[in-house]
Structures are given as structure tokens and as C-alpha cells.
N, C-alpha and C positions, 0 to 999 in steps of 0.2 A: 453733818445734817442731823435732823431729828426724825424719829419714826415712832409711831404709836405701836405698842406691843402689849401682849398678855404675858405677864411674868409670874413664874413660880418662885415665890420667896420662902414658902414653908410647905412641907408635905402635908397632905390631907386638908389643905386650905384652898379656897377659891383663888383663881388666877387674878392678878391685879393689873388693871388696864392703866397704862400711863405712857408718858413720852420718855424715850431713851435717846442717848447720843449714839450715832452710827458713823464710824469712820468710813472713808471711801475705800474702794478696792485697791489692793496692792498687786504685786507681780502674780499673774496667773489667776486673778480673782475677778468676779463680776458682781455688779450691783443689780438686783432684780426687784422690780415692783411686784409684790405678791398680789395676785388677783383673786385667787381662791385657795383655801386650805381645808383639807379633810379633817374631821373629828374622828380619830381612830382610837380603838381600845388600848393600843400601846401607849398613847399619850395619857389616857386615863390611868394606866398602871404606873406611869411616872409620877403623875400628880398625887396619886394615892400613896406613893412610897413603896408599892410592890416591887417595882424596879427603881433603884436609885441611880441618878445620874452622878457623874464624878463630883459635881459641886453645884450648889445653888447660891444665888439666884440664877435661873435659867429660863429661856423662852422655849416652851415645848412646841411641838408641831414638826412633822417630818413628811407630810403628804401635801404637796402644793404645786402650783403652776403660776407663771407670771410673765412679765415682759422685761427683757434686759434693757436697763437704762444707762449703764456705764460699764466699761471694761477697763481692767488694769493693764499694765505693760505685759507684753508677751502673749496676750489672748488673741487667738485667731478665730476661734469658734467656741461659744456663740458670738454673734455680733450685736451691736446696739440695735434695738428694735425687734430682735428675735423673740418669738414666743417659746418658752421652755417649760418643761416639767422638771421637778427636783428629784434627784436620786439620793436616797438616804444612805447608800453606800457609793462613794465616788469610785470611778474606775480609771486607773492610770494607764492601762494597756501594756505595761511593761513588766509587772511583777510576775512571779511564778503562777499565781492564780489566774490573772488575766490572760497569760499565755496558754493556760490549760483550760480555757473556756469556763472558768469559774470567777467571773468578775465580781460576783456578789460577795466573794471572800477577799477582795482586793486589799492589799496591805495598807492602803491609805485609810481604811476604815478605823485603824487604831487611833488616828488623830481625830477624826470627826466623831467617833464614839466618845471621845474625851470632851467633846463640846467646843473644840477650838478650830481655828483654821489649820491648814497643813503645816504652817510654821510654828504652831504651838501657841500663838497669840490670839487675842480676841479683837473684834471690831465694835463690840457693843459695850456701852458703859452707862452708868447712872451715878451722878455725884462722885465721880472718881473711882467707883467700884466696877470691876470687870463683870460682865454678864455673859454666861455661856449660851450656846445654841444647841438644843437637842439634835443629835446626829450631825452637828455642824450646819444645820439648816435653820431651825427656829422659825417655822413658817407662820406662826401666829403673830405676825406683825406686818405693817404696811410695806416696809422695805427690808431687804436682807442682803448681806454680802456673803457670797459662798465661793468655794473653789470652782473653776470652770469644769473640773471633772465631776462635779455634782449636778450638772445640768444636761438636759437632752433637748435640743431644738425640736419643735413640733410644727406641723402645718397650722396656719392661722385659722383654718376652718374647724379646728378642734376646740370646743368650748373649754374654758379654763377649768371648770369644775369637773368635767369628764377627764381631762388630763391629770388633775390632782388625784382623783380616785384610782386611776389606772396605775399611777406611780407607786402605789403600795397595795391597797386592798385587792385590786383586780389581778395584778401580776403575781402577788403572793398566792392567792387562791387558785387561779388558773394554772400558774406555773407548778404548783404542787402536784396537780393532776398530770399535766403534759410533760413536765421535766423530771420531777423527783420520782413520781410513781411510774410514769410512762403507761398510763391507762390505755388499754386497747379497746377497739370497737367491740360491742357486745358484752362488755364487762358489767359486773355489779359493783356499785360504789355506795358506801355508807358514810355520812357526814355527821359528825358529832359536834353540835354547836353551830347554830345558824345566825351568825353575826355578819359584820362587814366583810370578813374574809371567807367565812363558811359559805356565804351565798355565792361567792365567786368560785369556790370549789365546785359547787353545783353547776355553774355556767361552764367551767372547764370540762366537767364530765360530759355535758351536752356536746360541746365541741369535739371531744374525743370519741363520741359515739357510744358511750355507755348506755345500756338499755334498762338497767335497774338502778335508780338513783334514790337512795333512802335518806331522807332528812330527819335528824333526831334533835329535839330540843324540848325545853320545858314550857315554852310559850306557843300557844296555838297561832297567835298573830305572826310569829316568825315562820312557823311551818306553812302558813298560807302564802307568805312571800316566797318561800322556797318552791312551792308548786308553780307560782307564776314564772319562776326562773328556770324551771325544767325538772324539778324533783318528780319522780313517778310514784313515790310512796312516802308517807310521813309517820313518825312515831313520836308521841308525846311521852317522854321518859318519866314524867311525873304521874302518868295515868296507867301505863302498861310497862311490862318488862321489855326493855329495849333489846336485849340479847335474844330473848325468846321470839319476839316479833320479827327481828331481822333474819333469824334463821328460818322462820316460817316463810318470809318473803323470798328467800333465796333457795327454797327447796330443801332446807335442812342442812346445808353445808357451810353457810356463812358467806360473807361478801368477799369478792376478789380483792377489794381495796377498802380501807377505812381511813378516815382523816380526823385527827383530833384538833378541834379548835377551842377546847375548854382548858386544857392544861392541868398538870398535877398527877399524882400517883393514880388516883381512882380513874381519871379519864384515860390515862395511858393503858391501864389494865383493861378497861372497857373496850378501848380501840383494838387491842390485841384479841380480845374475846369476840369481837364482831367478825373477824376474818376467818376464812376457811384455811385448811391446811395448804401451805404453799402460798398463802396470800400475803399482802403487804399492808402494814399499818404505818401511816405517815403522821408524825407529830409536828404540827405547825405552831400551836400555841406555846408561848414561852412562860413557864410557871415561875413562881418565886425562886430566888436564888438557892434556898435551902431545900427545895423539893427534890425528892428522889422517887424512884419507882422500883418495885420488886418484880423481877422476871424469873419464874422457875425455869432453870436452864434445860433440864431434861425434856419436859414437854415442849419447850420452845424449839429445841433442836430436832426432836423426832417428828414434829409437825412441819418443820422447815418454814415457820413463819418468819417474816422479815419486818424489822423495826427500823424505820427510816426517819431521818430528821430533814426538815425543810426550812431553809433560810432564804428569804426574798424570792421564793418561787424557784430556787435553783436555776436562775435565769441568766441567759446571755442578754444583758440589760438592753443594749441598743436594739438588737434584732427583735427580741421578744416584745418589748414595749411598742415598737412600730407595728409589729404584727397584730397585737391586740387592738391598737387604735384603728388599723385597717379593718379588723373584724367588726369593730364598733361602727365604722362608716358603712360597712356592708349590711348592717342590721343583724349580725350574728352574735353580738355581745350587747346586752342591755346594761348600759352604764348610767344614763340619766335616770332610768327607772329605779336605781338603787338609792337615790337621794330622797330621804324622808323629809328633811327640813333644811332651810337655809337660814343662817344667822349673820348678824353683823358682828364685828370684833367685840363690841360692848356686850353682846348677848352670849359670848362664848361659854360662860359658866352654865347658863341655861341649857346650852347644847350638850354639855357633859352630864347635867342632871337628866336630860332626856335619854342619853345613852345608857345611864345606870338603870333607869326605870324600864328600859326595853321599848320605849316609844320610838327611838331612832334605829333604823337599820343602818343608815349612813347620813350623818349631818355634815354640812359644808359651811364654812365661814366665807362670806363674800366681802372682800375688803372695799 
């Protein structure tokens, strides 16, 4: 069959919209009509070449939701007609990590990170050339074939765009708070970088019962959005000293928890500087492959600060995603409010331009 898609043929160049050939699903695979796909900063990092995928051409996009239209042999769940959101890390349920409540580290991700199906082959082609899918999904197209392990059935009353954002930005941000850090009620939280994930760190802090939630960014427009989502204090780091102001807000001791959504050496060092003795700094943003950070060991040890990494919200994917969608239905998570603009597939490059300019908190492609 044919599918329209946005393809990355060259780093640092606009995506090219065109028709591709898509093979049908094989053993354990499903064909999904993509209804909505999120425009995430991670996709931008791939397009810009900050993170390179194993090979191009490639269809970016790892955040999405749709309807199952066909299933291959051996697939019992999901079923044809099911609404699903995509998981950019599949979960097999059998490997060491799945068995130890770390499905976000499932061994199957080694295949999907390579951009292929679980058998190492591709279903997407153009003029005889294989085309890869980012994280094995490639959600910037009308139809996609993915492993059944990369889907999670959802209730039909969940809007597709809500499900799409929950599958990455929401679970990563909220999960960093609730799972990685384990923020307690009454805590103080500093969030460095208010983008599509940082705004959900703020929402996670609200759910956790944090009483001081400090949003730090360079754009007043993003700080205003942070307040709408529950931030109690804001710091424009371009206008005032972020560390000095954060210590003032926390009574001179520093935050209990700080979250880095910027990435890189300076951001990591700032994140560690924001926390009190015994506090936890959580690194969520993935920097360039060559980035390093310097941590003076003696001060780090004697203050017993903790430096933690967060991948996919450290989440039990099935349980946590369903919980977040329940919180959305209860009105305790604002997800539709995250969406700044909606784009057609043909407008996707404009969506990324808006993300770069700071106009977009979260853009969504509606197929």
C-alpha cells in the first residue's frame, strides 16, 4: 500500500513530504492509521543532527496515536479497530528489565532504536530503497506498521492528540517526578527549561503535592504557561541569577529536587547547584553524544547530593500511562491545554520552525 510521510533525507534540512511504499504487517506486527502525532524536541534534535539515527532516509516521529487497521499472524492484542497510543520503547514482558519493573529499558529497544522492525527488516520503501522509522515508529505518516509490543490500547473516549502527548511528553515529565525522584508532598522543586517535557514536570510536581514549584526559563511566555500549569514561582534566567533567586525562594537552602530539561554540562552543573544538601538532581534532557559534565567529587560526596538519570519517566508503561489518562479524565492533568497549535502533515516543517522560535509549547500533527 501507499502512505504519505514526512521523510528526513538530509540532516539540517526540511522534511520532505511524499508517498512511500508500505508493506503489510508480518508475524506479531500491526498496521495502524496514525491520527495524531506530537512535534517533540527529540524529533527536532534528530532532524538537526544533534542525535543521529543509525541511517537515513528515516521517518521521524515517536509520539502518536491511531487506530489499528490490520494485524499480522499471532497478534491477539491489540485488535482491529482498537485505538492505541504508541510506545517508543516496546515492552516484551519477558526480559530481565521487564521482569524487574523497568520495561522502559526492555531489550527489544535495541532493535527499534536501530529504526527497524524486531526482525531487523523494514516495511517502508521508496524506489527500491529501504526507509527506517525513528524508534521503530515513524509517526509522521498516515499509516505505519509497528510491533504489537509498541502499542497500548486506550479507551475510545480519549482524544488521539491527548493520547499522543501522554505517550512521551506527559509520561516523561510526570514520571521523572513520581518515579525517578519520588517527590514527596511538601517538597520544593526547581524545573530548568519549560518546554513540552518541563511543563509536565511541573504538572507531576503538582500531583505529588510539592508546595514550592520553581519554573526557570529564558522566555517570559513559557514562564507564564508554567504558572498556568501549577508553578508557584518563576525565574527568568536571562534577567536574574537563577541560583541566587532559587535559594532566596527556598529560604537559603536550595530545592529538594531539581530537573534538567536543557541538557549539557552547564545545565547539569546548574541543576546540581539548585539543590540543597541531600537533594536530588534529575537529568532528563539528552545532550549531544560528545557532551560531558564535571562533578567535583569531594563537595558532591560531603553534601550527599544525588545525580539521577531519567529515561521515559522511569515508568511502568502500561500502568503509568493508564493512570495518567485517568488523571486527565478526572481533570487533574491538563493535556489539551498543552497544545499550542495543530498542523497538517504538509505543514510539519512550519511546526518545527515554531518549536525553534519558542512559539510552540506543544504542536500536534493531525493526519
